[in-house]
C-alpha positions in Angstrom: -136.2 54.5 39.1 -135.8 50.9 39.2 -133.7 49.3 42.3 -132.4 46.0 41.9 -130.8 44.0 45.2 -128.8 40.4 44.7 -128.3 38.1 47.3 -127.5 34.3 47.2 -123.8 34.6 46.4 -121.1 32.6 48.6 -118.8 30.1 48.3 -119.2 26.9 46.6 -117.3 23.6 45.6 -116.7 22.7 41.9 -119.5 20.9 40.7 -121.9 22.3 43.1 -125.1 24.5 42.6 -126.2 27.9 44.0 -129.2 30.0 43.3 -129.0 33.9 42.9 -132.1 36.2 43.6 -132.8 39.5 42.4 -135.1 41.8 44.4 -136.9 44.4 41.9 -138.5 47.7 43.4 -141.2 47.6 40.8 -143.2 45.0 39.0 -141.0 43.1 36.5 -143.9 42.6 34.1 -142.8 46.6 32.8 -139.5 45.7 32.5 -138.5 44.8 28.8 -135.4 42.9 29.6 -134.1 41.4 32.8 -130.7 39.8 32.8 -127.6 38.7 34.6 -124.1 39.7 33.9 -120.6 39.1 35.8 -117.3 40.3 35.8 -114.2 38.2 36.7 -111.0 40.1 38.1 -109.5 42.1 35.7 -111.8 41.1 33.3 -114.5 43.2 31.6 -118.2 42.9 32.6 -120.3 40.1 30.3 -123.6 39.1 29.9 -124.8 35.5 31.4 -128.2 35.5 30.7 -131.5 37.4 29.7 -135.0 37.2 29.8 -137.2 39.5 28.0 -140.7 40.3 28.9 -142.3 38.1 26.5 -140.1 35.0 28.1 -137.4 34.5 25.5 -134.0 33.6 27.2 -130.4 34.1 25.9 -127.4 32.5 27.5 -123.4 33.0 27.0 -122.0 29.9 25.7 -120.1 29.2 28.6 -123.1 28.9 30.9 -125.3 27.1 28.3 -126.8 23.9 29.7 -125.5 24.8 33.2 -127.3 28.1 34.4 -131.1 29.1 34.2 -132.4 32.5 34.4 -136.4 32.7 35.7 -138.4 34.8 37.5 -141.4 35.2 39.7 -143.7 37.9 39.0 -145.7 37.8 42.3 -142.7 38.2 43.8 -140.8 40.7 41.6 -138.0 38.4 41.7 -135.4 37.1 39.1 -133.2 34.0 39.6 -130.0 32.7 38.4 -130.0 28.9 39.0 -126.0 27.9 38.6 -125.4 24.3 38.2 -122.0 22.3 37.8 -120.0 25.3 38.9 -116.7 25.6 37.7 -113.8 28.0 39.0 -114.1 30.0 35.9 -117.4 30.9 37.6 -115.9 33.0 40.1 -116.9 36.7 39.5 -119.1 39.0 40.9 -122.6 38.7 39.6 -124.7 41.8 38.9 -128.8 41.7 38.1 -129.7 44.2 35.4 -132.9 45.7 34.1 -133.6 47.5 31.1 -136.9 49.9 30.8 -137.9 51.6 27.6 -139.8 54.8 28.6 -142.8 55.4 26.2 -141.6 59.1 25.1 -137.8 58.0 26.1 -134.9 56.2 25.7 -134.0 52.8 27.6 -132.4 53.1 30.6 -130.5 50.4 32.1 -130.3 49.8 36.0 -127.9 47.8 38.0 -127.9 46.1 41.6 -124.7 46.1 43.5 -123.4 42.5 42.8 -123.0 39.5 44.6 -119.9 37.6 45.1 -119.8 33.8 43.9 -116.6 32.0 44.5 -116.3 28.8 43.1 -113.1 27.1 45.1 -112.3 23.8 46.8 
């Protein structure tokens, strides 16, 4: 089992910045893919950014150049640095971890989510 706890959400003005953190209950070196997703009211949850165990990153077009996913292996923490925030970024942000068991399927773990509101 992998437990994920997000923090850092809140209210921020358009054009501002915010950093989300995700504390992971086990070594993130053992996690195949770490990611951030978001879900706006009335919409489906969608991918924001991913980070593989090898260090490869991928971003949704809507956040490219503005968001950065990173990790601190020593702290078992994943971050999402958000800059130049827009009202369209308002959503609940979820941390995700995909773990492939050697003799089984890949399991997906999710945090509880943290609210990010971009507004004047």
